[in-house]
C-alpha positions in Angstrom: -31.8 13.8 -24.0 -31.3 12.8 -20.7 -29.1 10.6 -21.6 -26.8 12.5 -23.5 -26.9 15.0 -21.4 -26.0 12.9 -18.6 -23.2 11.8 -20.6 -22.1 15.0 -21.8 -22.1 16.3 -18.1 -19.7 13.5 -16.8 -17.3 14.3 -19.5 -17.5 17.9 -18.4 -16.4 17.1 -14.9 -13.6 14.7 -16.1 -11.8 17.6 -18.4 -12.2 20.1 -15.5 -9.9 18.0 -13.5 -12.4 16.2 -11.0 -10.3 13.1 -10.8 -8.0 12.2 -7.9 -5.9 14.9 -6.8 -2.2 14.9 -7.7 0.8 13.8 -5.6 2.4 16.4 -3.5 6.0 16.5 -4.6 8.4 16.4 -1.6 11.1 19.0 -2.0 12.9 18.6 1.6 15.6 17.1 2.3 18.0 16.0 4.6 21.7 15.9 3.6 24.5 14.2 5.8 28.2 16.0 5.7 31.2 14.7 7.2 35.2 15.1 6.6 38.2 14.8 8.3 41.7 16.7 8.3 43.5 13.9 10.1 41.7 13.1 13.4 39.6 16.3 13.8 36.4 16.1 12.1 33.1 17.4 11.4 29.7 15.8 10.2 26.2 17.0 10.5 22.9 17.5 8.8 21.8 20.0 6.8 18.0 20.2 5.8 16.8 21.8 2.8 13.3 23.7 3.3 10.6 23.8 0.1 10.9 27.3 1.0 14.2 29.8 1.1 15.7 28.1 4.1 18.4 25.3 4.9 18.9 24.6 8.6 22.7 22.7 9.3 23.0 21.7 12.8 26.9 19.2 13.7 29.7 19.5 15.6 33.5 19.6 15.2 36.2 17.7 17.0 39.4 18.6 17.4 42.4 15.9 17.6 45.5 18.7 18.1 45.3 22.5 18.2 41.6 24.0 17.6 39.5 23.6 14.8 36.1 25.5 13.7 33.6 24.7 11.5 31.7 27.6 9.5 29.2 27.6 6.8 27.7 29.7 4.2 24.4 29.2 1.6 24.7 29.9 -2.2 22.3 30.6 -4.8 24.0 31.7 -7.9 25.3 35.3 -6.9 23.5 35.7 -3.7 25.0 34.2 -0.6 23.8 34.3 2.9 26.4 35.3 5.6 29.0 33.1 7.1 28.5 31.3 10.5 30.8 29.7 12.2 30.8 27.0 15.5 32.9 28.3 18.8 36.6 26.7 18.5 36.7 23.2 19.6 40.2 22.4 21.1 42.2 18.9 21.2 41.1 17.3 24.2 37.9 19.4 25.1 34.6 18.8 24.0 33.2 18.7 20.6 31.6 22.1 19.7 28.5 22.1 18.1 27.1 24.4 15.0 23.8 25.3 14.2 22.7 27.9 12.0 19.4 28.9 9.6 20.7 29.8 6.2 18.0 31.5 3.9 18.3 33.2 0.3 15.1 34.8 -0.8 15.1 34.3 -4.1 13.5 31.4 -6.3 15.0 28.1 -5.2 16.2 29.6 -1.5 19.4 28.2 -1.0 20.9 25.7 -3.4 24.4 24.9 -1.7 25.8 24.7 1.8 29.1 25.6 2.0 31.4 24.0 5.0 34.5 24.3 5.9 36.9 23.8 8.8 40.0 26.1 9.7 42.8 26.0 12.5 43.7 28.7 15.1 45.8 30.2 12.6 43.0 30.9 10.4 44.0 28.3 7.2 41.5 26.3 5.5 41.9 22.6 6.5 39.3 20.9 4.7 35.9 22.1 2.5 33.4 20.6 0.4 30.0 21.9 -0.1 26.3 19.9 -0.4 23.3 20.2 -2.8 20.2 18.4 -2.2 21.5 15.6 -4.2 24.6 15.2 -2.3 28.2 16.3 -1.2 31.1 17.2 -2.8 34.7 17.2 -1.0 36.8 20.5 -2.3 39.7 20.3 -0.3 
């Protein structure tokens, strides 16, 4: 009687899930981005978290005139505010960009749009990035 009871207990433990723990899913992703308009450039990294946030760090370089880089996070119809760097001027230092973009809906920030403007407000280059890569739009 004892052996069948032990076998049933062992089977119960296996069914309940006392097996090896499952591997944790890693959802944090670092995605590099970069665009050029002539010799003016912007580049950096987006850190998509497993929560609601994407953190952007980068810089903009102006080869002529003035250049500014801006970012915005999107998830369907939800979007963050726009965050822009200071103006970079030709012959002067690159300007850094740092932004924490947060959308408090399921999935958090799904896309980050990045664009470069000139001093007249003209859109020079644009792309969007997801956890899977970046796509140039202009």
